N, C-alpha and C positions, 0 to 999 in steps of 0.2 A: 454900781461895777467900775473898777478902777481900770481909768485910759493906760493903755499902751501906746508901744510905737506900734506905725505899718509897713507893710511889706508886698510889694508885689511878687508875684511869680510865674514864670512863665505860661501863657498862658491862660494864670487864671485870674480871677480877680483881685481885690488885695485882701490881705489876710489879719485878722486886729489880734493882736498880742497882749494880754493884760495877766497882772499879777495875781491871777487864780489859779491855786495851785488844783493842778487837778492830774498831773501826768507822771507825776515819782511817787509812786508809791510801791508796795513791796508785792509782786505778787505770788501768792502760794507758790507757784513751781520753783522760785529762788528759795523758798524758805523750807523747804527737807532739805535734811541733811546730806549735805554729802560725805562722800565715801572715797577715802585718798586710797593711793597704791593700787596695786592688784590686788585681785579678788581673793581675800582671805591675807592678805601683807596689809596690814596699818601705813597708811605714810606718815608725814611729819605734823599734818595738821588734822588727825582724825581723832574724835572725840572719844574719851574712856569711855567702857561700856556703861550703859546708863547716865550718862553725862552729859552736857552740851555739845555743838559742834567747837571747832579745838580754838577760836576766838572770838570774841566779843561781836567782829563787825561780820562774821558766817554764820552767827546764832540767827532762830527762828523764834518767834514771839511766843510763848506759853499759851497766851486764850486760843480760842480756836480760831482756825484760819479760817479767813473769807471763801465764799464757794467761788468756782472760777479761777481763773488766773488773769483778770484785766486787773493795769496799775492802778487805776482808780477805785479801790476800796478802802484803802486806809491809807492814811498819810504816814509818809516816811519820817522815824523818830529824829528828833533833833539832841543837838547838846551843844552849849554854850560854850563856846570857847573861848572869848572875848576879838580884840580885835587881832584881823590876820597878823603875825609876828615873819619877822626876817630872824635869823641863825648864821654867826659863820658859818662859813663852807673855805675847806683849802682852795688854792686857787688852783682851775684847774686847765691844764694847757691845751690849744686848739692842735689837732694833728695840721701836719704841716700839708698847706696847699688847701686848706680848707678855712671857709670862713665863719662869721658867727652863728650857732646853734641856735633856733627859735621853736617853739611848741606852740599847738593848738591845740584848742580843746575842742569838747564836745560843739559840732555845728545844728546837725538837725534840721540840714533842710535850707538854713535862715543864708542864699546868697547873698545877699543885699550885706549883711550885715559882718561878713564874711570877707566879701570886697573892703569893706572900709577899714578892717581891722586891719586886713593883710598892709592896705597903702596905707594905713597910720604907721605902718613899720619901715614902711621905705621897700617892701619884699614882692611889691606891684606896681605898676603904672596905672593912669588913669585910667586906659583902656583892658588891664588885668592880665595884663603880658609878665613875667620875673622880669622885676628890673634890681634883683639881689647880688648879682654877679656870684661869686662865689660862695654865698650864706648856706646853711644847710636849715630844712625845715620839717620840721616832723609835727603830722596831724594824729592826733590820739584816738581817733574812731569814732564814730556815730554820726556818720555823714547824712542822713535821711530820715524821715520821718518827723510826724510831727509840725512842721516846717514846711511850708509851699514848697522848694525845689529842689528838692534830694537830689537827680539827677543834674538838674546842671552846679553842683556842689561839686559831683564826681567827675561830670568834664570837666572844670576848672582843676579841681588837683591832678588830672592826669595830665592833662595840658602845661601845666606849669611842671609838672616832674620833666617832663619832655625840655621845655626853655633850661629849666635850671641845671639840668645836665650839661647840654650845650653854653651853657656860661661858665661850667666848672665849679656849680655846687649840686645841692640836690633837694626836690622834695620827697618824702616819702611819706608813707601810710601805715597805720595801723589799723588790726582788726579790731571792732565794738562789738558789744552784742546785738545792736543793732542794724550790723550788714550780717552778718550769721541769722538775724530775722527777715530779713527782705531775701537772704538765699534762699533758706529754708520756704516763703511764701512761696515764689516763684517754683521752686524746683517739686515739691512736695504738695502744694496745695492745700486743697482739706483730708488728706489721709493723717490717720488714726496717729498719734504718740502718744507711748506711755511716760506722761509728765509726773509720774509719781505724785499726782491729788488730782488723781483723774483723769479721763481720754481726753485730749488736746488738741487741736491741728497747728500750723503754724502759720496757715493764713486766717485763722481766726485770732490767734495770738498778735501775731503783724498788726490786723487792725487795730484790735484794742489798745495798741501801744503808739498808736497816733500813725499807721503807715498811710499812705496820701495814694490813693489811685491814681493820678495822674502820674506819678514817679514809677507804679506800677506798666502804665500804660507805654512809658519810652525805654522802659528799662529794656537794654538790649544786652546781647550775649557777649560782647566785648567788657559790659559794667561788672558782669558778673566773672567774668573770668578775673578781671581788676580783683576785684572785692576777696574772689575764693583765694589769689595768691599773696594776700597781705598778711604781713609776720603778725604775732600778739605781743611777743615782745622784743625791747632792743636796748641794750645799754651804748651810754652815749656820752660820752667826759663825763664819767662819774654820776650818769643821771639814767637810773634803768626806767625805762620807759614802756608804763603799757595804759591799756584804755580802762580796767577795770579795777576798784580798791576792795580785792578778794584775794584770798591764798590760794585761791584754787588752780594757780597757774601750776603750783607745784604739783597736782596731779600730773601734767602732762608729760615731765619729765626734769632732767638732773640738771641741763645746761641749756642756756638760750637757744640755741640751735634746736636739742631735743623738742623743746616746746613748739618750736617753729614746726618742724618736722611733723610732730602727732596731731596740730593742727589739721595742716595741710593734708595729710594722708585722711584725716578723717572728712575731712572735704571731699574727696576725691572718691572717699568711698560708696558716698552717696546714702547712706543710711539715713535715715531719717529720724529713729530711735535714737543711734548714735549722735546725730548733728542736733537735735533734740537738748539731749543730755550736756554737751557741749556751750550749748546757747545755757542751760537751765544756769550752768556752772557759773558762767561769764557773765549773768545777770545780777548774783550776787553782789555784795557793798558793805562799807562801814569795816572793812576789816582791820582800820588800820586807830581807829575812833576809841575814845573811850582805856579805861588800865592798860589793855591788853594789845593796845596800836603799836608802839613800839616794839615790841616782841614782834608780833607778826611782821611787821617790815622788818625789821633782823633777820629775820625767818627768809624774807625773799631775796631782802642783799648776801647774805653766806651765801645762796644756793646757787645768785644767777651774776652777783657782781654788780655795782656801786654804791654809791655814799646816798644815796636819796632814792624814791621812789617814785616817780612824776604821773599822773593819773587824772582824766576825767570822769567820765561817768556820774558823779555821788556830785549833786549841784550844791558850790559852795553855800548861798545861804541854809541849805537846811545844817549841813554841817556846823555855820556858825551859829546857828537856832536865833536866824533874824526873820525866819517864817516858822509856821506851828502847823495849819492849816487854810483851809478855804476860809475861814472865817475867824477873825480877831476876836477877844476875849469880852468883847461889847456889843458880837452879833453883826461887825460891821467886816467885809473882807479888809486885809491888811492892804496895808500900803504898797507895797512893790519891794524885793527883797534890793540892797544896795550893797551889789559887787563892784571895789576899786580896781581887782589884781588877784594875785592866785592866793592862795590859803597853804600857811607852812604850818601843819602841826604832827603830831604821835613825835612829840622832843627833836621838833625839826628834822625830823626823816622825811614826812611826806609833802608833798605839795599838791594839791588841788588844782584843778585845771579847770571844772565845769564852769563857766559862770552863771549859767542857770540862763540862756538865750531862749527860751521855749517860754520864762515867767517874764518879761521883761527884764531880764537881766543882761550880760555882759558877755559876748562873745569874744575871749582871751587868745591874744596871740603875746607870745611872752618870748623873750631874749633868756637863756640861760648860762652860767649862771644866774640866782637873780641878786639884784643889785643892794645892795649892805644899807 
């Protein structure tokens, strides 16, 4: 067993994180091809009749799908990209009266690591209060599940939002697939939904995807309301920010406002099947890698604006090809992923921000644009 770091959650014993990779597998409900657009009207990423889905990252494997919808059945595919690269980007002007722009990758309940990463950038003080004046901070989603204190993470982000606004800056957050999963588990529980791969429930999917019962016990209406109002996409200083590396956002509107309004309407209607379909689509990943990656990114940028996509969701160690599974070629577990910073790929058009904190990686907090 590879030793990892330890962290302490509220009211819980120590949680040991190791480099054993069991958390990031593509579940069958995310592998079902997604149809874009309105019924009878092909969307921009629809597959040709009888062909694969629109982009490689949205494709599903040709071999037999695993049973159930647990993400622990198959390893995510990996691709060797070599070292993370930095490419030239045109100078971006900061809007008048606003400070530098920072983004945060997937947190997944690791509150202690989040405190440390924010403090390292000077965004919070030793007591966890906003210390960055008029700086702007965006979280890319996935605050809960797998780690020990998801509710503590949400409480911190909510508190920083108020403190940053009072200082002339802001702290905001985007909707991740795990926010949708937690909302669904609370609202719908064991209500069966049509998963496209058999009968499923939000409750079972949440547990299988690392749901923590202590988070559910501490979940309050204010947390649910806050998560339900999160936007899915935003453009900031030439960066198109979103949680998932998928083109599925194109299914929800022709503008950023349309996408966010549609997501909010789906959650307001409170229909289990409709919420499940949204969760399933935003669980897809890897649309920006391989040969079709740059084209997929360009499709999003041409629709919604920006010069680069910045996303979380898919751990950088997988995108870099640094890990392959639970066991190495010699039958021993991998020594653990090494992440020093964001991964720039897809011909420099995409920036991956999930450092793999749940697999003993790094919780990334980075200023944009990236330093050359």
